[in-house]
N, C-alpha and C positions, 0 to 999 in steps of 0.2 A: 591619557593618550590622545594624543589626534591621529586622524582617519581623512586622507584622501578621497573622496567617493568620483569613481569615472561619469562625465554628465551626462549618460542616463540615465544613472542611480540619482543623483540631481534632479534630475528632471522628478522622475516618479514623486520622490521625497516632496518636492513643489506643489507636486499634479494634488496628492493626500492631504497637503495642508491647504488646498487651493479649498481644493473639498469641503471646508469645514471640517472635516471628520480629526482633525489634530491640532491642537494645540503648538506644538512648534517639531521640528523637527527629529531630535531628542526623543520624544512622544513615536515620531513615526519610527523611526530602528528599535527600538522597544517592541512595539507591536511585529516589527520583522522578526525579531528574536528567537520572541513570545511563538510567533508561527514555527517558528525553525526548528524550537527546544520542541513544538509537538508534533512535527511531523519524523522529531529525530525516535519518538519517545513511541508512535506507531510502527515506524521502522522496527526499533529492537524487540516492541512486542509480538510482531506479526514473523518475525523475524526465528524468535525461541519458539512461536508455535508449528512453525516450518522444522526447525531441531525436531524438537518433539514427534509431530508426524514421521517424522523420520526414521525416527529412530524405532518407531512402532514398527514401521514398514518393514526396519533392519530384524529388529523381532521376529515377527512374523514369517520371515521369510527363513528366515535363522530354522526357529518351529516345523520348516516345510510347507506354510499355509498359504501358500501360494498362486496364480493361474495364471498361464501363458495371456498373450499381449489379445485373438484375439477375444478368448473365451472371455473377459476380463473386456471387454465393448461388446460385448452383444452382450453379457451382464446389463451395465451402462443402457442398451441399449434400449430390452425387456422392461430397466427400471422408467425409461426417460416415457417410455409409453404408453405406461401404466402409470405413470404417473400425475401425466401430463394430453393424454390423446393422441399423439401425435404417433405418424405414421411414420417408418420406412424405406426410404426410397432406391434406401444403396443397396 
């Protein structure tokens, strides 16, 4: 496989080589791919967490275990004040 890099990407690879962090362009590209894989793993994990939280919320709402927005915000403010000693000026 041959890949043609845009000039700005070639410059980035060259800067990394000049810094001495990497032995060759392949090592720079492999490091970038590894970071991309890590980022994707984090994204997928967070997506699954959010989906689970949404399911929990949906199930709670199905059971009628919900409060209106103003009540929820009042509870949050109370929790913040008690936890951090913050005074609400709103």
